[in-house]
C-alpha angles and dihedrals in degrees: 000000000000111000092212111099114246120242103193117140093036121131096038130121092278110076093192105056096192094050092042092049093049094048092049093049091050099044107034095066098056089037091062093046094046093055093051091047092048092052095049104032106024100040090250093295115150087189092059090047092053091047093051093047091049094049097045100031122251098264095043090049093050093048090050097051099036108101125214115271088215097071103143098223093045092052090050092050095046095045092044091051091048093048093047094051093044089051092051090050089059105036104035108091124230142153119279113258122195120206128213114291114257126233089268093051097256114146112206113220124205138178109239097222101119097115092048092049090047093052093044091050093051093046090047090053092052091048090049089051089065090065107029137030103259088188085081087084087071092050093047098043095112094052092038088054092047091050093047089049091054093050091043093054092047090052092050091055091046091050091048092054094040093051092052100043110012107030121174092217139009090263094100134104144139132249089214091246118095094208093053091045093051092047100042098026133235101242132054103203109020120177125191118198089340096309119120103235100209093046088055100044096039105033107020102035112025103032093034091054088048089059099040093040095058090050087054090050090053089051089053092051090050091051091051100044107014093244143058111242121237090241090055090047093052093046095049094042092054094045090049091051090048093049092045087053089051094054092046087052095039095119087056088054089055086065094047130105092262091062106024099045113011111083125223105269141107094306096058107020102036089038092056094043097047114009096046096050091047112028097034091053101036094103091054090045088054092051092059093080095025104063113181124188109214126203116254093252091049091048093049094044092052093044099047094037089055093046090052091053093047090050093050090049089051093044091054092057092041091052093054094043092050090048091053094046091051091044090232096308100111122083121250117212089347096307137094108265123247120219146153122246103224120194123202139165118220127199094281089066096237114129114233136180135222128193113229108204118223099173136084116004088349092064090062096059139332092253103025090144089072091068098063089040092059092042091052089053089052091055094052094042100043106046093115102035090228126213093230125069097225099085090056092060100093099062090048092049091045091052092053092045094050095044090051089049091050091054092046092048090050091053092047094048093046090054091046102043103025112182092012090060091049089053090048092050090053090057095041105027100170121084096200116334116032111242093009112058 
């Protein structure tokens, strides 16, 4: 293991990484459960939740509502889902994709089968729906969440120990603080029995449940009312388009900050196994028992507004990927691109270069693609303009997450590129929103 203390996670919104990591570990678990409980038992009312917690006491309230993680059906569902997705990762063919070499020279290798696994998973769910009531996922969400939380925490501990003593590559190290190491992880590209851990937790568990889960919620609404509301249709349609876009772009995700720089720990792995299935779907969960019939103009405005934002988000990433593949030779918006040639020397001692794009979307801000991503989330969360605050949570959470990521990326790139990053920031001064942040 590298003796140099790791510094990942620095530069974010929490100045004290140890305190920030501890608080997030302590609060994110009950936060996820409280939102699901509020949707299903308190009609989505944050006011009723606050009243109940005040009257009973926070700890007493949490102990009362927290379901056992050992519910037999929930364990069967979670383990069956895990086994199915792990099997698909191995047996579904795809082209070999090589990621960007790490600082130690390791080149991560993936099988580009995300779209095929995504389609197979959706078809399998619809086939399953002919024989069982898939709406039961809505009914069992609290226990499914509790079970996923248990497995997620076990995985985090395993990854912590593995990264310190049995790493898959040389890209492992410790911060010297167990809380920080548990939260941020100790290993960049862990594999267990040949499976890439982050591909599984991020792409095949968390995001796949997001897609399949909202279909199950629609099935539950249909069983309750005999129809799927237009607000539910718009929300699910936009999320499905967004997730389809993700799986088409999955190899691009393998070169993103989540994969290239964030280690496998609580933040990434637990987050994708527990926070994504709950917090990323909470607005759709709320819609199950709050069907709203939108006017045709409202439906079309929400639908096409959301599609436009998803496309712009996709086009931002496509533009940068095309620029890198062409090594700056292709035109952007009809003009020759401008960029900075940034030199850096990783741990292996070999000098390398990166091209920092300053044209197109990437001349507006360094993370302009975050703006349409948040706006797209608004379109799929807000189609009914709900009375309760709960369905509006996701865009707020996403904004905080992405701003924190922008600050962390800025700190990482400044350490990596030095004077070249300073030059880049002079040409593109805004992190996300020009004049704001």
